[in-house]
C-alpha positions in Angstrom: -15.5 -56.8 -1.1 -14.1 -53.7 0.6 -13.5 -53.5 4.3 -15.1 -50.8 6.3 -11.8 -48.8 6.5 -11.2 -49.1 2.7 -14.7 -47.9 2.0 -14.3 -44.9 4.3 -11.0 -44.0 2.7 -12.6 -44.3 -0.8 -15.6 -42.2 0.2 -13.3 -39.6 1.7 -11.2 -39.4 -1.5 -14.4 -39.1 -3.6 -15.8 -36.3 -1.3 -12.5 -34.5 -1.5 -12.4 -34.8 -5.3 -16.0 -33.6 -5.6 -15.3 -30.7 -3.2 -12.2 -29.7 -5.2 -14.0 -29.9 -8.6 -16.9 -27.9 -7.2 -14.6 -25.3 -5.7 -12.5 -25.0 -8.8 -15.6 -24.5 -10.8 -16.8 -21.8 -8.4 -13.3 -20.2 -8.7 -13.5 -20.3 -12.4 -16.9 -18.7 -12.5 -15.9 -16.2 -9.8 -18.8 -16.9 -7.5 -18.4 -15.4 -4.0 -15.1 -16.7 -2.7 -12.6 -14.4 -1.1 -9.0 -14.4 -2.4 -7.9 -15.7 1.0 -10.3 -18.6 0.8 -9.3 -19.4 -2.8 -5.6 -19.4 -1.8 -6.4 -21.7 1.1 -8.3 -24.1 -1.1 -5.7 -24.1 -3.8 -2.9 -24.6 -1.2 -4.8 -27.7 0.1 -4.9 -29.4 -3.4 -2.0 -31.8 -3.6 0.8 -30.7 -5.9 -0.4 -27.1 -6.1 1.6 -25.5 -3.2 2.9 -22.1 -4.1 6.6 -21.9 -3.8 8.1 -18.7 -2.3 9.5 -16.3 -4.8 13.2 -16.2 -4.9 15.8 -13.8 -6.3 18.5 -15.0 -8.8 20.9 -15.2 -5.8 18.5 -17.6 -3.9 17.1 -15.2 -1.3 13.4 -15.1 -0.8 11.7 -11.9 -1.9 8.4 -10.2 -1.3 5.5 -11.4 -3.4 4.8 -7.9 -4.6 8.4 -7.3 -5.9 8.1 -5.8 -9.3 11.7 -6.6 -10.4 12.0 -10.1 -9.0 15.3 -9.1 -7.3 16.2 -8.8 -3.7 17.4 -5.4 -2.5 21.1 -6.3 -2.6 20.9 -7.6 -6.2 18.9 -4.6 -7.2 21.6 -2.2 -5.8 24.4 -4.4 -7.3 22.7 -4.1 -10.7 23.3 -0.3 -10.7 19.8 0.7 -9.5 20.1 4.0 -7.5 18.2 4.0 -4.3 15.8 6.9 -4.0 17.3 9.4 -1.5 15.2 10.3 1.4 14.3 13.9 0.3 11.8 14.8 3.0 13.5 14.8 6.3 11.6 16.4 9.2 13.8 19.6 8.9 13.1 19.8 5.1 9.4 19.4 5.7 9.4 22.1 8.4 11.3 24.4 6.0 8.8 23.7 3.2 5.8 24.4 5.5 7.4 27.7 6.5 8.1 28.6 2.9 4.4 28.0 2.1 3.3 30.2 5.0 5.6 33.0 3.8 4.4 32.7 0.2 0.6 32.5 0.9 0.2 34.1 4.3 -1.4 31.2 6.0 -0.5 27.7 7.2 -1.0 24.9 4.7 -4.3 23.0 5.0 -4.6 19.3 4.3 -5.9 19.9 0.8 -2.9 22.2 0.1 -0.7 19.2 0.4 -3.0 16.7 -1.4 -4.0 17.6 -5.0 -6.6 14.8 -5.1 -8.3 16.0 -1.9 -8.1 19.6 -3.2 -10.1 18.7 -6.3 -12.5 16.6 -4.3 -13.4 19.4 -1.9 -13.6 22.0 -4.7 -10.3 23.7 -4.6 -8.7 23.0 -7.9 -6.4 26.1 -7.6 -4.7 24.4 -4.6 -4.0 21.3 -6.7 -2.5 23.5 -9.5 -0.5 25.4 -6.9 0.9 22.1 -5.5 2.1 21.1 -8.9 3.4 24.5 -9.9 5.4 25.1 -6.7 6.8 21.6 -6.9 8.7 21.9 -3.7 6.1 20.8 -1.2 5.8 17.4 0.6 2.6 15.4 0.1 0.2 15.1 3.0 1.1 11.4 3.2 4.8 12.2 3.7 4.0 14.8 6.4 1.7 12.4 8.2 4.2 9.6 8.1 7.0 11.8 9.5 5.1 13.7 12.1 1.9 11.8 12.8 -0.4 14.6 11.4 -0.4 18.0 9.8 -1.0 19.9 13.1 2.0 18.2 14.7 4.1 19.2 11.6 2.9 22.8 11.8 3.7 22.9 15.5 7.2 21.6 14.9 7.7 24.2 12.2 6.5 26.9 14.6 3.4 27.8 12.5 -0.1 28.4 13.8 -2.4 25.4 13.8 -6.1 25.1 13.5 -8.5 23.3 15.8 -10.6 20.6 14.3 -13.5 22.2 12.3 -12.0 25.7 12.5 -12.2 27.4 9.1 -10.0 30.0 7.6 -11.6 33.3 6.7 
């Protein structure tokens, strides 16, 4: 005969096992659980804790690390760090060069080939790749906060929102 406490503990273990089996089945079938919820559930199952990824030197690394090495080991292995090509001065110079070449300030789609194709300006996408010396819109936005701020810093005319070029 089980005591009341033993029975409660047994019932709790059974419920947990049923929940885990049911959840794992849902995970296996891919039915409506978010990745965050799945990782929470899997982390709660005993013995299934994910260990942090570690480099060969023992330092923890980011989960999205492609090489599996920390930055120090990567540089020690002979990997050359990508130099920071687009400084604010270099971006300003490239924007001025564009203005001199084409007679107008660059628009957002002039610096983003995908956007140029999407809005119906494939020639701008081709021009971006042919010139090869222009920063992308993302780089300009990260360095200056936006294209208009970059144009102002380069001393070029800016457009107000919605203003079209003729």
